[in-house]
All heavy atoms as a GROMACS GRO file, in nm:
protein
  599
    1MET      N    1  -9.368   5.081 -21.180
    1MET     CA    2  -9.303   5.125 -21.058
    1MET      C    3  -9.172   5.195 -21.095
    1MET      O    4  -9.089   5.140 -21.165
    1MET     CB    5  -9.277   5.006 -20.968
    1MET     CG    6  -9.199   5.039 -20.845
    1MET     SD    7  -9.163   4.890 -20.755
    1MET     CE    8  -9.194   4.945 -20.593
    2SER      N    9  -9.156   5.317 -21.048
    2SER     CA   10  -9.035   5.392 -21.081
    2SER      C   11  -8.918   5.345 -20.994
    2SER      O   12  -8.933   5.317 -20.876
    2SER     CB   13  -9.058   5.542 -21.063
    2SER     OG   14  -9.084   5.571 -20.929
    3LYS      N   15  -8.805   5.338 -21.058
    3LYS     CA   16  -8.686   5.290 -20.990
    3LYS      C   17  -8.578   5.398 -20.987
    3LYS      O   18  -8.493   5.398 -20.900
    3LYS     CB   19  -8.637   5.166 -21.064
    3LYS     CG   20  -8.532   5.088 -20.995
    3LYS     CD   21  -8.507   4.960 -21.071
    3LYS     CE   22  -8.400   4.879 -21.002
    3LYS     NZ   23  -8.370   4.756 -21.072
    4TYR      N   24  -8.582   5.488 -21.083
    4TYR     CA   25  -8.481   5.592 -21.096
    4TYR      C   26  -8.550   5.729 -21.098
    4TYR      O   27  -8.672   5.735 -21.107
    4TYR     CB   28  -8.402   5.574 -21.226
    4TYR     CG   29  -8.337   5.439 -21.237
    4TYR    CD1   30  -8.398   5.336 -21.308
    4TYR    CD2   31  -8.216   5.412 -21.176
    4TYR    CE1   32  -8.340   5.211 -21.316
    4TYR    CE2   33  -8.157   5.287 -21.184
    4TYR     CZ   34  -8.220   5.187 -21.254
    4TYR     OH   35  -8.162   5.064 -21.262
    5HIS      N   36  -8.471   5.833 -21.093
    5HIS     CA   37  -8.530   5.965 -21.106
    5HIS      C   38  -8.438   6.059 -21.182
    5HIS      O   39  -8.317   6.040 -21.184
    5HIS     CB   40  -8.571   6.024 -20.971
    5HIS     CG   41  -8.455   6.068 -20.887
    5HIS    ND1   42  -8.386   5.982 -20.807
    5HIS    CD2   43  -8.396   6.188 -20.873
    5HIS    CE1   44  -8.289   6.048 -20.745
    5HIS    NE2   45  -8.292   6.174 -20.785
    6LEU      N   46  -8.500   6.155 -21.245
    6LEU     CA   47  -8.430   6.258 -21.320
    6LEU      C   48  -8.475   6.391 -21.263
    6LEU      O   49  -8.592   6.426 -21.269
    6LEU     CB   50  -8.467   6.246 -21.468
    6LEU     CG   51  -8.409   6.346 -21.566
    6LEU    CD1   52  -8.257   6.345 -21.561
    6LEU    CD2   53  -8.456   6.314 -21.706
    7GLU      N   54  -8.382   6.460 -21.199
    7GLU     CA   55  -8.414   6.590 -21.139
    7GLU      C   56  -8.392   6.699 -21.244
    7GLU      O   57  -8.286   6.708 -21.304
    7GLU     CB   58  -8.325   6.616 -21.018
    7GLU     CG   59  -8.354   6.748 -20.952
    7GLU     CD   60  -8.263   6.777 -20.834
    7GLU    OE1   61  -8.146   6.733 -20.837
    7GLU    OE2   62  -8.309   6.842 -20.741
    8VAL      N   63  -8.495   6.779 -21.267
    8VAL     CA   64  -8.488   6.887 -21.364
    8VAL      C   65  -8.503   7.019 -21.290
    8VAL      O   66  -8.596   7.037 -21.210
    8VAL     CB   67  -8.601   6.874 -21.469
    8VAL    CG1   68  -8.594   6.987 -21.571
    8VAL    CG2   69  -8.592   6.739 -21.539
    9ILE      N   70  -8.410   7.111 -21.315
    9ILE     CA   71  -8.417   7.245 -21.255
    9ILE      C   72  -8.431   7.344 -21.370
    9ILE      O   73  -8.349   7.345 -21.462
    9ILE     CB   74  -8.294   7.275 -21.169
    9ILE    CG1   75  -8.283   7.171 -21.057
    9ILE    CG2   76  -8.303   7.416 -21.111
    9ILE    CD1   77  -8.158   7.181 -20.975
   10VAL      N   78  -8.535   7.426 -21.364
   10VAL     CA   79  -8.567   7.519 -21.473
   10VAL      C   80  -8.544   7.662 -21.426
   10VAL      O   81  -8.590   7.700 -21.317
   10VAL     CB   82  -8.713   7.500 -21.521
   10VAL    CG1   83  -8.746   7.597 -21.632
   10VAL    CG2   84  -8.737   7.356 -21.564
   11TYR      N   85  -8.474   7.739 -21.508
   11TYR     CA   86  -8.449   7.881 -21.480
   11TYR      C   87  -8.508   7.966 -21.593
   11TYR      O   88  -8.503   7.927 -21.709
   11TYR     CB   89  -8.299   7.910 -21.472
   11TYR     CG   90  -8.233   7.854 -21.350
   11TYR    CD1   91  -8.169   7.731 -21.353
   11TYR    CD2   92  -8.233   7.924 -21.231
   11TYR    CE1   93  -8.107   7.679 -21.241
   11TYR    CE2   94  -8.171   7.873 -21.117
   11TYR     CZ   95  -8.109   7.751 -21.123
   11TYR     OH   96  -8.048   7.701 -21.012
   12LYS      N   97  -8.559   8.080 -21.555
   12LYS     CA   98  -8.606   8.179 -21.652
   12LYS      C   99  -8.563   8.315 -21.601
   12LYS      O  100  -8.588   8.348 -21.484
   12LYS     CB  101  -8.758   8.173 -21.668
   12LYS     CG  102  -8.809   8.264 -21.776
   12LYS     CD  103  -8.957   8.244 -21.801
   12LYS     CE  104  -9.001   8.333 -21.916
   12LYS     NZ  105  -9.141   8.310 -21.947
   13ASN      N  106  -8.500   8.395 -21.686
   13ASN     CA  107  -8.448   8.526 -21.647
   13ASN      C  108  -8.356   8.516 -21.526
   13ASN      O  109  -8.363   8.597 -21.433
   13ASN     CB  110  -8.562   8.624 -21.619
   13ASN     CG  111  -8.650   8.646 -21.741
   13ASN    OD1  112  -8.603   8.643 -21.853
   13ASN    ND2  113  -8.778   8.664 -21.719
   14ALA      N  114  -8.271   8.414 -21.526
   14ALA     CA  115  -8.171   8.390 -21.421
   14ALA      C  116  -8.231   8.361 -21.284
   14ALA      O  117  -8.162   8.371 -21.183
   14ALA     CB  118  -8.072   8.506 -21.412
   15ARG      N  119  -8.359   8.323 -21.279
   15ARG     CA  120  -8.425   8.287 -21.152
   15ARG      C  121  -8.494   8.153 -21.166
   15ARG      O  122  -8.535   8.116 -21.275
   15ARG     CB  123  -8.528   8.393 -21.116
   15ARG     CG  124  -8.467   8.525 -21.083
   15ARG     CD  125  -8.574   8.625 -21.049
   15ARG     NE  126  -8.509   8.750 -21.013
   15ARG     CZ  127  -8.543   8.822 -20.910
   15ARG    NH1  128  -8.642   8.785 -20.833
   15ARG    NH2  129  -8.478   8.932 -20.884
   16PRO      N  130  -8.510   8.081 -21.056
   16PRO     CA  131  -8.584   7.955 -21.062
   16PRO      C  132  -8.726   7.980 -21.114
   16PRO      O  133  -8.791   8.076 -21.076
   16PRO     CB  134  -8.588   7.908 -20.917
   16PRO     CG  135  -8.471   7.974 -20.852
   16PRO     CD  136  -8.457   8.107 -20.922
   17ALA      N  137  -8.770   7.896 -21.206
   17ALA     CA  138  -8.900   7.913 -21.271
   17ALA      C  139  -9.005   7.826 -21.204
   17ALA      O  140  -8.994   7.703 -21.206
   17ALA     CB  141  -8.887   7.880 -21.419
   18TYR      N  142  -9.107   7.888 -21.148
   18TYR     CA  143  -9.214   7.819 -21.075
   18TYR      C  144  -9.330   7.785 -21.169
   18TYR      O  145  -9.369   7.865 -21.253
   18TYR     CB  146  -9.264   7.906 -20.961
   18TYR     CG  147  -9.387   7.853 -20.892
   18TYR    CD1  148  -9.377   7.748 -20.803
   18TYR    CD2  149  -9.512   7.907 -20.917
   18TYR    CE1  150  -9.489   7.697 -20.740
   18TYR    CE2  151  -9.624   7.857 -20.854
   18TYR     CZ  152  -9.612   7.751 -20.766
   18TYR     OH  153  -9.723   7.701 -20.705
   19GLY      N  154  -9.386   7.664 -21.152
   19GLY     CA  155  -9.511   7.627 -21.218
   19GLY      C  156  -9.502   7.582 -21.362
   19GLY      O  157  -9.603   7.570 -21.429
   20HIS      N  158  -9.383   7.553 -21.411
   20HIS     CA  159  -9.369   7.507 -21.549
   20HIS      C  160  -9.389   7.356 -21.556
   20HIS      O  161  -9.346   7.282 -21.468
   20HIS     CB  162  -9.232   7.546 -21.606
   20HIS     CG  163  -9.219   7.693 -21.625
   20HIS    ND1  164  -9.254   7.755 -21.743
   20HIS    CD2  165  -9.177   7.792 -21.543
   20HIS    CE1  166  -9.233   7.885 -21.732
   20HIS    NE2  167  -9.186   7.909 -21.610
   21GLU      N  168  -9.453   7.312 -21.664
   21GLU     CA  169  -9.484   7.171 -21.682
   21GLU      C  170  -9.365   7.097 -21.743
   21GLU      O  171  -9.314   7.137 -21.848
   21GLU     CB  172  -9.605   7.159 -21.775
   21GLU     CG  173  -9.657   7.020 -21.790
   21GLU     CD  174  -9.778   7.019 -21.880
   21GLU    OE1  175  -9.889   7.033 -21.828
   21GLU    OE2  176  -9.758   7.006 -22.002
   22VAL      N  177  -9.322   6.991 -21.676
   22VAL     CA  178  -9.205   6.914 -21.720
   22VAL      C  179  -9.247   6.769 -21.737
   22VAL      O  180  -9.317   6.712 -21.654
   22VAL     CB  181  -9.091   6.924 -21.615
   22VAL    CG1  182  -8.970   6.843 -21.660
   22VAL    CG2  183  -9.052   7.068 -21.590
   23THR      N  184  -9.203   6.709 -21.847
   23THR     CA  185  -9.225   6.566 -21.871
   23THR      C  186  -9.106   6.512 -21.948
   23THR      O  187  -9.022   6.589 -21.996
   23THR     CB  188  -9.357   6.540 -21.946
   23THR    OG1  189  -9.385   6.401 -21.947
   23THR    CG2  190  -9.352   6.594 -22.088
   24ALA      N  191  -9.096   6.381 -21.958
   24ALA     CA  192  -8.986   6.318 -22.030
   24ALA      C  193  -9.040   6.203 -22.114
   24ALA      O  194  -9.143   6.144 -22.082
   24ALA     CB  195  -8.881   6.267 -21.933
   25CYS      N  196  -8.969   6.173 -22.220
   25CYS     CA  197  -9.005   6.060 -22.307
   25CYS      C  198  -8.884   5.970 -22.319
   25CYS      O  199  -8.777   6.014 -22.362
   25CYS     CB  200  -9.049   6.112 -22.444
   25CYS     SG  201  -9.103   5.978 -22.554
   26GLY      N  202  -8.900   5.845 -22.281
   26GLY     CA  203  -8.790   5.750 -22.289
   26GLY      C  204  -8.756   5.714 -22.433
   26GLY      O  205  -8.843   5.706 -22.518
   27THR      N  206  -8.628   5.692 -22.457
   27THR     CA  207  -8.583   5.657 -22.591
   27THR      C  208  -8.549   5.509 -22.603
   27THR      O  209  -8.516   5.462 -22.710
   27THR     CB  210  -8.460   5.741 -22.632
   27THR    OG1  211  -8.355   5.716 -22.538
   27THR    CG2  212  -8.492   5.889 -22.632
   28GLY      N  213  -8.558   5.436 -22.493
   28GLY     CA  214  -8.522   5.294 -22.492
   28GLY      C  215  -8.641   5.203 -22.515
   28GLY      O  216  -8.747   5.244 -22.565
   29PHE      N  217  -8.626   5.078 -22.475
   29PHE     CA  218  -8.729   4.976 -22.492
   29PHE      C  219  -8.860   5.016 -22.424
   29PHE      O  220  -8.967   4.992 -22.475
   29PHE     CB  221  -8.679   4.842 -22.437
   29PHE     CG  222  -8.778   4.731 -22.454
   29PHE    CD1  223  -8.800   4.674 -22.578
   29PHE    CD2  224  -8.849   4.684 -22.345
   29PHE    CE1  225  -8.892   4.571 -22.593
   29PHE    CE2  226  -8.940   4.581 -22.359
   29PHE     CZ  227  -8.963   4.525 -22.484
   30PHE      N  228  -8.850   5.077 -22.306
   30PHE     CA  229  -8.967   5.120 -22.232
   30PHE      C  230  -8.999   5.266 -22.263
   30PHE      O  231  -9.031   5.344 -22.174
   30PHE     CB  232  -8.946   5.103 -22.080
   30PHE     CG  233  -8.938   4.959 -22.039
   30PHE    CD1  234  -8.817   4.903 -22.005
   30PHE    CD2  235  -9.051   4.881 -22.035
   30PHE    CE1  236  -8.808   4.770 -21.967
   30PHE    CE2  237  -9.044   4.748 -21.997
   30PHE     CZ  238  -8.922   4.692 -21.963
   31GLY      N  239  -8.991   5.305 -22.388
   31GLY     CA  240  -9.019   5.442 -22.430
   31GLY      C  241  -9.162   5.483 -22.397
   31GLY      O  242  -9.246   5.401 -22.366
   32GLY      N  243  -9.187   5.610 -22.404
   32GLY     CA  244  -9.318   5.663 -22.370
   32GLY      C  245  -9.301   5.778 -22.273
   32GLY      O  246  -9.195   5.795 -22.213
   33PHE      N  247  -9.406   5.855 -22.258
   33PHE     CA  248  -9.399   5.974 -22.173
   33PHE      C  249  -9.421   5.939 -22.026
   33PHE      O  250  -9.500   5.852 -21.993
   33PHE     CB  251  -9.503   6.077 -22.217
   33PHE     CG  252  -9.460   6.156 -22.336
   33PHE    CD1  253  -9.494   6.117 -22.464
   33PHE    CD2  254  -9.383   6.270 -22.320
   33PHE    CE1  255  -9.454   6.189 -22.575
   33PHE    CE2  256  -9.342   6.344 -22.429
   33PHE     CZ  257  -9.378   6.304 -22.557
   34THR      N  258  -9.350   6.014 -21.942
   34THR     CA  259  -9.370   6.004 -21.797
   34THR      C  260  -9.487   6.093 -21.758
   34THR      O  261  -9.540   6.166 -21.842
   34THR     CB  262  -9.244   6.050 -21.722
   34THR    OG1  263  -9.220   6.188 -21.752
   34THR    CG2  264  -9.122   5.967 -21.760
   35GLU      N  265  -9.523   6.090 -21.633
   35GLU     CA  266  -9.626   6.182 -21.584
   35GLU      C  267  -9.575   6.326 -21.592
   35GLU      O  268  -9.456   6.351 -21.580
   35GLU     CB  269  -9.660   6.151 -21.438
   35GLU     CG  270  -9.737   6.024 -21.420
   35GLU     CD  271  -9.780   6.007 -21.276
   35GLU    OE1  272  -9.820   6.106 -21.212
   35GLU    OE2  273  -9.773   5.893 -21.228
   36LYS      N  274  -9.668   6.419 -21.608
   36LYS     CA  275  -9.632   6.561 -21.608
   36LYS      C  276  -9.614   6.608 -21.465
   36LYS      O  277  -9.691   6.571 -21.377
   36LYS     CB  278  -9.740   6.643 -21.676
   36LYS     CG  279  -9.754   6.611 -21.822
   36LYS     CD  280  -9.867   6.688 -21.886
   36LYS     CE  281  -9.882   6.645 -22.031
   36LYS     NZ  282  -9.996   6.710 -22.096
   37VAL      N  283  -9.509   6.686 -21.444
   37VAL     CA  284  -9.476   6.738 -21.312
   37VAL      C  285  -9.457   6.888 -21.325
   37VAL      O  286  -9.403   6.935 -21.424
   37VAL     CB  287  -9.347   6.673 -21.257
   37VAL    CG1  288  -9.313   6.724 -21.120
   37VAL    CG2  289  -9.357   6.522 -21.258
   38ARG      N  290  -9.500   6.964 -21.224
   38ARG     CA  291  -9.480   7.110 -21.225
   38ARG      C  292  -9.359   7.145 -21.138
   38ARG      O  293  -9.334   7.082 -21.036
   38ARG     CB  294  -9.603   7.181 -21.168
   38ARG     CG  295  -9.725   7.161 -21.253
   38ARG     CD  296  -9.760   7.288 -21.321
   38ARG     NE  297  -9.874   7.266 -21.410
   38ARG     CZ  298  -9.889   7.331 -21.521
   38ARG    NH1  299  -9.801   7.420 -21.558
   38ARG    NH2  300  -9.992   7.308 -21.598
   39THR      N  301  -9.287   7.249 -21.181
   39THR     CA  302  -9.172   7.293 -21.102
   39THR      C  303  -9.219   7.362 -20.975
   39THR      O  304  -9.323   7.427 -20.974
   39THR     CB  305  -9.082   7.390 -21.184
   39THR    OG1  306  -9.161   7.499 -21.229
   39THR    CG2  307  -9.018   7.320 -21.301
   40ASP      N  308  -9.141   7.346 -20.869
   40ASP     CA  309  -9.173   7.411 -20.742
   40ASP      C  310  -9.112   7.550 -20.737
   40ASP      O  311  -9.059   7.600 -20.837
   40ASP     CB  312  -9.128   7.324 -20.624
   40ASP     CG  313  -8.978   7.300 -20.617
   40ASP    OD1  314  -8.903   7.370 -20.688
   40ASP    OD2  315  -8.937   7.212 -20.541
   41SER      N  316  -9.115   7.614 -20.622
   41SER     CA  317  -9.064   7.751 -20.610
   41SER      C  318  -8.913   7.760 -20.630
   41SER      O  319  -8.860   7.868 -20.653
   41SER     CB  320  -9.102   7.810 -20.473
   41SER     OG  321  -9.046   7.732 -20.370
   42ASP      N  322  -8.844   7.646 -20.624
   42ASP     CA  323  -8.700   7.642 -20.651
   42ASP      C  324  -8.671   7.606 -20.797
   42ASP      O  325  -8.556   7.582 -20.833
   42ASP     CB  326  -8.630   7.542 -20.560
   42ASP     CG  327  -8.637   7.584 -20.414
   42ASP    OD1  328  -8.626   7.704 -20.387
   42ASP    OD2  329  -8.653   7.495 -20.328
   43GLY      N  330  -8.776   7.597 -20.880
   43GLY     CA  331  -8.760   7.560 -21.020
   43GLY      C  332  -8.734   7.412 -21.040
   43GLY      O  333  -8.698   7.367 -21.147
   44ARG      N  334  -8.757   7.332 -20.938
   44ARG     CA  335  -8.721   7.190 -20.937
   44ARG      C  336  -8.843   7.101 -20.963
   44ARG      O  337  -8.949   7.122 -20.907
   44ARG     CB  338  -8.661   7.157 -20.801
   44ARG     CG  339  -8.615   7.016 -20.785
   44ARG     CD  340  -8.549   7.002 -20.646
   44ARG     NE  341  -8.512   6.866 -20.622
   44ARG     CZ  342  -8.584   6.778 -20.555
   44ARG    NH1  343  -8.701   6.811 -20.505
   44ARG    NH2  344  -8.541   6.656 -20.538
   45ALA      N  345  -8.821   7.000 -21.048
   45ALA     CA  346  -8.922   6.897 -21.073
   45ALA      C  347  -8.849   6.763 -21.076
   45ALA      O  348  -8.740   6.752 -21.134
   45ALA     CB  349  -8.992   6.921 -21.206
   46VAL      N  350  -8.906   6.662 -21.015
   46VAL     CA  351  -8.845   6.529 -21.014
   46VAL      C  352  -8.933   6.436 -21.097
   46VAL      O  353  -9.050   6.417 -21.068
   46VAL     CB  354  -8.829   6.475 -20.871
   46VAL    CG1  355  -8.773   6.334 -20.874
   46VAL    CG2  356  -8.738   6.566 -20.790
   47ILE      N  357  -8.871   6.379 -21.201
   47ILE     CA  358  -8.941   6.285 -21.289
   47ILE      C  359  -8.896   6.145 -21.252
   47ILE      O  360  -8.776   6.116 -21.249
   47ILE     CB  361  -8.907   6.314 -21.436
   47ILE    CG1  362  -8.955   6.454 -21.472
   47ILE    CG2  363  -8.969   6.210 -21.527
   47ILE    CD1  364  -8.909   6.500 -21.609
   48HIS      N  365  -8.992   6.058 -21.225
   48HIS     CA  366  -8.961   5.919 -21.189
   48HIS      C  367  -8.960   5.835 -21.316
   48HIS      O  368  -9.054   5.841 -21.396
   48HIS     CB  369  -9.062   5.866 -21.088
   48HIS     CG  370  -9.057   5.944 -20.960
   48HIS    ND1  371  -8.961   5.921 -20.865
   48HIS    CD2  372  -9.133   6.044 -20.914
   48HIS    CE1  373  -8.980   6.004 -20.764
   48HIS    NE2  374  -9.084   6.081 -20.792
   49THR      N  375  -8.854   5.758 -21.335
   49THR     CA  376  -8.838   5.675 -21.454
   49THR      C  377  -8.825   5.529 -21.415
   49THR      O  378  -8.790   5.497 -21.301
   49THR     CB  379  -8.714   5.719 -21.534
   49THR    OG1  380  -8.597   5.702 -21.453
   49THR    CG2  381  -8.724   5.865 -21.575
   50ILE      N  382  -8.852   5.440 -21.511
   50ILE     CA  383  -8.849   5.297 -21.479
   50ILE      C  384  -8.719   5.230 -21.520
   50ILE      O  385  -8.696   5.116 -21.485
   50ILE     CB  386  -8.968   5.223 -21.542
   50ILE    CG1  387  -8.970   5.241 -21.693
   50ILE    CG2  388  -9.098   5.268 -21.480
   50ILE    CD1  389  -9.073   5.156 -21.762
   51GLU      N  390  -8.636   5.300 -21.599
   51GLU     CA  391  -8.507   5.243 -21.636
   51GLU      C  392  -8.402   5.352 -21.646
   51GLU      O  393  -8.435   5.469 -21.666
   51GLU     CB  394  -8.517   5.168 -21.770
   51GLU     CG  395  -8.542   5.256 -21.889
   51GLU     CD  396  -8.542   5.179 -22.021
   51GLU    OE1  397  -8.508   5.060 -22.022
   51GLU    OE2  398  -8.574   5.240 -22.122
   52ASN      N  399  -8.277   5.313 -21.627
   52ASN     CA  400  -8.172   5.410 -21.650
   52ASN      C  401  -8.144   5.412 -21.799
   52ASN      O  402  -8.135   5.309 -21.862
   52ASN     CB  403  -8.047   5.382 -21.567
   52ASN     CG  404  -7.984   5.249 -21.600
   52ASN    OD1  405  -8.044   5.164 -21.664
   52ASN    ND2  406  -7.862   5.229 -21.556
   53GLY      N  407  -8.137   5.530 -21.856
   53GLY     CA  408  -8.119   5.543 -21.999
   53GLY      C  409  -8.143   5.687 -22.041
   53GLY      O  410  -8.147   5.778 -21.958
   54SER      N  411  -8.161   5.706 -22.169
   54SER     CA  412  -8.178   5.840 -22.224
   54SER      C  413  -8.326   5.879 -22.229
   54SER      O  414  -8.411   5.798 -22.266
   54SER     CB  415  -8.121   5.845 -22.366
   54SER     OG  416  -7.983   5.820 -22.363
   55TYR      N  417  -8.352   6.004 -22.194
   55TYR     CA  418  -8.487   6.059 -22.196
   55TYR      C  419  -8.484   6.198 -22.258
   55TYR      O  420  -8.395   6.277 -22.228
   55TYR     CB  421  -8.543   6.071 -22.053
   55TYR     CG  422  -8.576   5.939 -21.991
   55TYR    CD1  423  -8.479   5.862 -21.931
   55TYR    CD2  424  -8.705   5.889 -21.996
   55TYR    CE1  425  -8.508   5.738 -21.876
   55TYR    CE2  426  -8.736   5.765 -21.941
   55TYR     CZ  427  -8.637   5.691 -21.881
   55TYR     OH  428  -8.667   5.569 -21.828
   56THR      N  429  -8.580   6.225 -22.344
   56THR     CA  430  -8.596   6.359 -22.399
   56THR      C  431  -8.681   6.439 -22.302
   56THR      O  432  -8.790   6.395 -22.265
   56THR     CB  433  -8.664   6.355 -22.537
   56THR    OG1  434  -8.586   6.272 -22.623
   56THR    CG2  435  -8.674   6.494 -22.597
   57ILE      N  436  -8.632   6.555 -22.258
   57ILE     CA  437  -8.702   6.640 -22.162
   57ILE      C  438  -8.785   6.743 -22.238
   57ILE      O  439  -8.737   6.806 -22.332
   57ILE     CB  440  -8.603   6.714 -22.070
   57ILE    CG1  441  -8.516   6.614 -21.994
   57ILE    CG2  442  -8.675   6.808 -21.975
   57ILE    CD1  443  -8.584   6.542 -21.884
   58TYR      N  444  -8.908   6.762 -22.193
   58TYR     CA  445  -8.997   6.863 -22.248
   58TYR      C  446  -9.039   6.958 -22.136
   58TYR      O  447  -9.080   6.912 -22.029
   58TYR     CB  448  -9.122   6.800 -22.309
   58TYR     CG  449  -9.092   6.716 -22.431
   58TYR    CD1  450  -9.058   6.582 -22.418
   58TYR    CD2  451  -9.096   6.771 -22.557
   58TYR    CE1  452  -9.029   6.505 -22.529
   58TYR    CE2  453  -9.068   6.695 -22.670
   58TYR     CZ  454  -9.035   6.562 -22.655
   58TYR     OH  455  -9.005   6.486 -22.765
   59VAL      N  456  -9.028   7.087 -22.161
   59VAL     CA  457  -9.076   7.189 -22.067
   59VAL      C  458  -9.182   7.270 -22.140
   59VAL      O  459  -9.155   7.328 -22.246
   59VAL     CB  460  -8.961   7.281 -22.018
   59VAL    CG1  461  -9.015   7.387 -21.924
   59VAL    CG2  462  -8.854   7.198 -21.947
   60ASN      N  463  -9.302   7.268 -22.086
   60ASN     CA  464  -9.418   7.336 -22.148
   60ASN      C  465  -9.437   7.289 -22.292
   60ASN      O  466  -9.472   7.366 -22.380
   60ASN     CB  467  -9.403   7.487 -22.142
   60ASN     CG  468  -9.393   7.538 -22.000
   60ASN    OD1  469  -9.456   7.484 -21.909
   60ASN    ND2  470  -9.314   7.641 -21.979
   61GLY      N  471  -9.410   7.162 -22.318
   61GLY     CA  472  -9.429   7.103 -22.449
   61GLY      C  473  -9.314   7.122 -22.546
   61GLY      O  474  -9.316   7.067 -22.656
   62ALA      N  475  -9.210   7.198 -22.508
   62ALA     CA  476  -9.097   7.223 -22.596
   62ALA      C  477  -8.981   7.130 -22.564
   62ALA      O  478  -8.944   7.114 -22.447
   62ALA     CB  479  -9.051   7.368 -22.584
   63ASN      N  480  -8.923   7.070 -22.666
   63ASN     CA  481  -8.810   6.978 -22.651
   63ASN      C  482  -8.688   7.056 -22.601
   63ASN      O  483  -8.647   7.154 -22.661
   63ASN     CB  484  -8.780   6.914 -22.787
   63ASN     CG  485  -8.669   6.813 -22.781
   63ASN    OD1  486  -8.577   6.820 -22.700
   63ASN    ND2  487  -8.675   6.716 -22.870
   64LYS      N  488  -8.630   7.010 -22.490
   64LYS     CA  489  -8.514   7.076 -22.430
   64LYS      C  490  -8.390   6.989 -22.430
   64LYS      O  491  -8.292   7.019 -22.362
   64LYS     CB  492  -8.547   7.121 -22.287
   64LYS     CG  493  -8.656   7.226 -22.281
   64LYS     CD  494  -8.615   7.350 -22.358
   64LYS     CE  495  -8.722   7.456 -22.356
   64LYS     NZ  496  -8.684   7.574 -22.432
   65GLY      N  497  -8.391   6.880 -22.504
   65GLY     CA  498  -8.272   6.798 -22.517
   65GLY      C  499  -8.285   6.661 -22.452
   65GLY      O  500  -8.384   6.630 -22.387
   66VAL      N  501  -8.181   6.581 -22.472
   66VAL     CA  502  -8.178   6.444 -22.421
   66VAL      C  503  -8.085   6.438 -22.301
   66VAL      O  504  -7.973   6.488 -22.305
   66VAL     CB  505  -8.131   6.347 -22.531
   66VAL    CG1  506  -8.120   6.205 -22.476
   66VAL    CG2  507  -8.225   6.351 -22.650
   67TYR      N  508  -8.133   6.376 -22.194
   67TYR     CA  509  -8.056   6.362 -22.070
   67TYR      C  510  -8.066   6.218 -22.023
   67TYR      O  511  -8.159   6.146 -22.060
   67TYR     CB  512  -8.111   6.456 -21.962
   67TYR     CG  513  -8.097   6.602 -21.998
   67TYR    CD1  514  -8.194   6.667 -22.071
   67TYR    CD2  515  -7.984   6.673 -21.959
   67TYR    CE1  516  -8.180   6.800 -22.106
   67TYR    CE2  517  -7.970   6.807 -21.993
   67TYR     CZ  518  -8.068   6.869 -22.066
   67TYR     OH  519  -8.054   7.001 -22.100
   68ARG      N  520  -7.973   6.178 -21.939
   68ARG     CA  521  -7.973   6.041 -21.886
   68ARG      C  522  -8.038   6.038 -21.748
   68ARG      O  523  -8.032   6.134 -21.674
   68ARG     CB  524  -7.831   5.989 -21.876
   68ARG     CG  525  -7.769   5.977 -22.014
   68ARG     CD  526  -7.668   5.869 -22.036
   68ARG     NE  527  -7.682   5.743 -21.969
   68ARG     CZ  528  -7.737   5.636 -22.024
   68ARG    NH1  529  -7.789   5.641 -22.143
   68ARG    NH2  530  -7.740   5.522 -21.958
   69SER      N  531  -8.100   5.925 -21.720
   69SER     CA  532  -8.157   5.902 -21.588
   69SER      C  533  -8.081   5.786 -21.526
   69SER      O  534  -8.056   5.686 -21.596
   69SER     CB  535  -8.304   5.866 -21.600
   69SER     OG  536  -8.358   5.834 -21.474
   70PRO      N  537  -8.040   5.790 -21.405
   70PRO     CA  538  -8.057   5.898 -21.307
   70PRO      C  539  -7.952   6.007 -21.325
   70PRO      O  540  -7.836   5.977 -21.353
   70PRO     CB  541  -8.039   5.827 -21.173
   70PRO     CG  542  -7.947   5.713 -21.203
   70PRO     CD  543  -7.978   5.671 -21.345
   71SER      N  544  -7.996   6.130 -21.312
   71SER     CA  545  -7.905   6.245 -21.319
   71SER      C  546  -7.982   6.372 -21.290
   71SER      O  547  -8.097   6.368 -21.246
   71SER     CB  548  -7.835   6.254 -21.455
   71SER     OG  549  -7.926   6.293 -21.554
   72GLN      N  550  -7.918   6.485 -21.319
   72GLN     CA  551  -7.980   6.615 -21.300
   72GLN      C  552  -7.966   6.694 -21.429
   72GLN      O  553  -7.862   6.692 -21.494
   72GLN     CB  554  -7.911   6.690 -21.187
   72GLN     CG  555  -7.974   6.823 -21.154
   72GLN     CD  556  -7.897   6.896 -21.045
   72GLN    OE1  557  -7.780   6.928 -21.063
   72GLN    NE2  558  -7.962   6.917 -20.933
   73ALA      N  559  -8.073   6.763 -21.467
   73ALA     CA  560  -8.071   6.846 -21.587
   73ALA      C  561  -8.104   6.989 -21.546
   73ALA      O  562  -8.198   7.013 -21.471
   73ALA     CB  563  -8.176   6.796 -21.686
   74ILE      N  564  -8.023   7.083 -21.594
   74ILE     CA  565  -8.049   7.226 -21.569
   74ILE      C  566  -8.088   7.287 -21.702
   74ILE      O  567  -8.011   7.278 -21.800
   74ILE     CB  568  -7.927   7.293 -21.508
   74ILE    CG1  569  -7.896   7.229 -21.372
   74ILE    CG2  570  -7.952   7.444 -21.492
   74ILE    CD1  571  -7.772   7.279 -21.304
   75ILE      N  572  -8.204   7.348 -21.706
   75ILE     CA  573  -8.260   7.400 -21.830
   75ILE      C  574  -8.290   7.549 -21.814
   75ILE      O  575  -8.350   7.591 -21.715
   75ILE     CB  576  -8.387   7.323 -21.869
   75ILE    CG1  577  -8.349   7.177 -21.896
   75ILE    CG2  578  -8.455   7.387 -21.989
   75ILE    CD1  579  -8.464   7.085 -21.920
   76TYR      N  580  -8.248   7.627 -21.913
   76TYR     CA  581  -8.272   7.771 -21.915
   76TYR      C  582  -8.374   7.803 -22.021
   76TYR      O  583  -8.361   7.760 -22.136
   76TYR     CB  584  -8.142   7.846 -21.943
   76TYR     CG  585  -8.038   7.826 -21.835
   76TYR    CD1  586  -7.945   7.725 -21.844
   76TYR    CD2  587  -8.038   7.907 -21.722
   76TYR    CE1  588  -7.851   7.703 -21.744
   76TYR    CE2  589  -7.943   7.887 -21.621
   76TYR     CZ  590  -7.852   7.785 -21.633
   76TYR     OH  591  -7.759   7.765 -21.534
   77LEU      N  592  -8.477   7.875 -21.983
   77LEU     CA  593  -8.581   7.916 -22.079
   77LEU      C  594  -8.552   8.052 -22.135
   77LEU      O  595  -8.490   8.134 -22.076
   77LEU     CB  596  -8.718   7.917 -22.011
   77LEU     CG  597  -8.764   7.786 -21.949
   77LEU    CD1  598  -8.900   7.803 -21.885
   77LEU    CD2  599  -8.768   7.677 -22.054
   0.00000   0.00000   0.00000
């Protein structure tokens, strides 16, 4: 059951990027990948997490850095 969320906003060519696959991998005790989520027309994807902590964000399979949950991550492709 998800308790927290990590909002990811993806931009490409200075515009919100639609349809990109976003997932996260926890670095804590409950590590592992979250469900894959696609960005909407605003470039936004919400990843539900089970603990507050650090998560590595992946966009289309590429590592985009470590972010904390709950929070917001802005990623430029």
